[in-house]
C-alpha positions, 0 to 999 in steps of 0.5 A: 499499499502506498506510504507504508512500510512492512515491520520486519519480524521481531527477533530476540537478542541475547539479553532476552530484549525485542530486537528487530531488523530496521523498523519502519512506520507509516509515512507521515505518522509523525515518528519518522522512517526509523523509530525504535520506540514502536517496536515495544510501544505500538499500543502507546503509539496509536494512543498517541496518534489519536491526540492533538500532540502527534499533529504538532510533530511531538514524539516519544523521546520529546517527553521520555528522552532515551535514543529512538534510533535504537531498536534494543532496550538498553541502547533505547532507554540510555542517556536521560530516559524517563519511562514512567514519570512521577506526578511531579515529573509529569508537571515538569515535562508538561509545563517545559511547553505549557508554560512558555508563552513563546510556544503557546502563543502561536496556538492561542493557548495560555501559558499560565497553567503552571502558575494556577496550578501552584495556587490551587489545592491540587497544586498546594498538595502536589507541589508544595507537600509532595502529596501524590493523592493530589491529580497531576496533569495526566490524571484529567488529560490523559497521558498519551491521548491528549484531545482537544476540549471541543472533542466529545471523547476528550476528558474536559469536554463539557459533559465529561468534566463532572466525570473526570473530576468524579474519578477522585471526588467520588472515591469514598476512601480518598475524600475521607482522608480529607473530610470531603463529601463524595455526594458532590457529583450526585447533587450536581447532576440533580441541580438546575445546572446539572439538568441543563448540561446533561439533559439539555445539552446546554454548554452555557451551564457551568460545570465543575471548572466554571465555578472552581476554575480547572487548573486554579481549582479552589472553592470560591471564597466567601467574598467571591461567591457572588462574583462567581455566580454573576459571571452567568447571572449578571442581572441577578448579581446586579440586583443582589449588589444593589439590595441590603445583602450585597453590602453584608456580603461584601464584608464577608458576613454573608457567603453571597448566594449561598446564603439562600442556595446551596452550591452544588445543588443550585435549586430555586427557591420554591415561592411557599418557602421564601418567608421560612428561609428568611426566617433562617436568619431573621427572627419571625415577626421582625421587620426583615422577616416581614419583608420575606413574607411580603416577597412571598406573597407577591410572588405566589399571587403572580405565580397563581395568576400565570397559572390561571391565565394559562388555564384560560387560554386552554379553555379558549382553545377548546372553545375553538377561538383564536388565542394569539392576543391572549397568548401575547399578553401572557408572554408579557406576563411571564416577562414580568414574572421573570423580572420578579424572580430577579427583583427579589434579590434586591428586596425592592417591595415597591418595584416587586408590587409594580411587577406583580400588579402588571402580571395580575392585569394581563392575567385578569384580562385573559381570564376575562376574555375567557369568561365572556367567551364561555357566557356567550357560549352558554348564551348560544346553547340557551338560544338553541334550547327552544328550537331543539324543543320544537323540533322534538315537539314537532317529531313527537307530533308526526310520530303520533299522526303516523301511528293513528294513520297505521292504527285506522289502516289496520 
């Protein structure tokens, strides 16, 4: 076949090592015409060629050293040969390129991963303390098959990131040593973020690295939580900041969003739970707790108005009515309700009341239309009742007349 050379039969040397007559590999395969590494490590070569490094001309000896032109183990492994790098050595190897701006610039890649790793909890354990429980580069990226992040087979493809992190963070024995929970991934999968990522394939949803960082993986500090969340929830973050809780969070006396929402669960607060949630910090009966009661009443009333409006539209559709105007009003009401969900973070009762009234107004118009149409339908039925009555009477008289005629004939 064009471009291929056949590997000649393997032989065994006196030392019991695999040897071969001059081995050759596929032309354009990235390993040259004479490359001894593949004599023993053909499996590694196949894995390596599936990754991005092979495309860039990187070869075995660039990381492992040794003599790739040799075809017997002692000669191939001579010199500065590194067979199975330790975790610390892996960091050193990878950063030789990935911490060099001159090499990374041409590919549009950052060159600060090593610096970020040093700041992370993983880096502090591995680089600072030599603790090999911490992951190194190849624990997340694989050793040989380094795929691009946009490749669905990559360990760092969005839907694979939680699985990659879970290899350690779902290991009960490992996490037990550090007092960490193994339920994090399960809670994330059940969360709004997890459902958006896995069920809806919405890659805008944050994965583990969206909140913790990838190489600089750390849990956000108390004063950092709001800034992390508002990278996605911009408008919610603005409302939170202009409310009384914003200043308290900035002073590190409140854990920002986590005061009301959990971190990995990221569940919305049900309207009927708002007041109770406020009472977790504010004593019942106080002015602050009463704000929670008022917010709950407004949110619950607006949600009820939306539900009744939706029911009215369905009833109109069953009547065969054109509901395009009603649907337009309903979408306006939904838009106002979504603003309520945003504004409640500022505790601005006046604005919440205005938005709730707008929802109520549009919902009332929709319900009013449905009631009018239902009444018209009932009136139409009432008008038809005399017609049906006269029809039945006429049929009865005709039947009686026919019966009388048949009796006379008989």
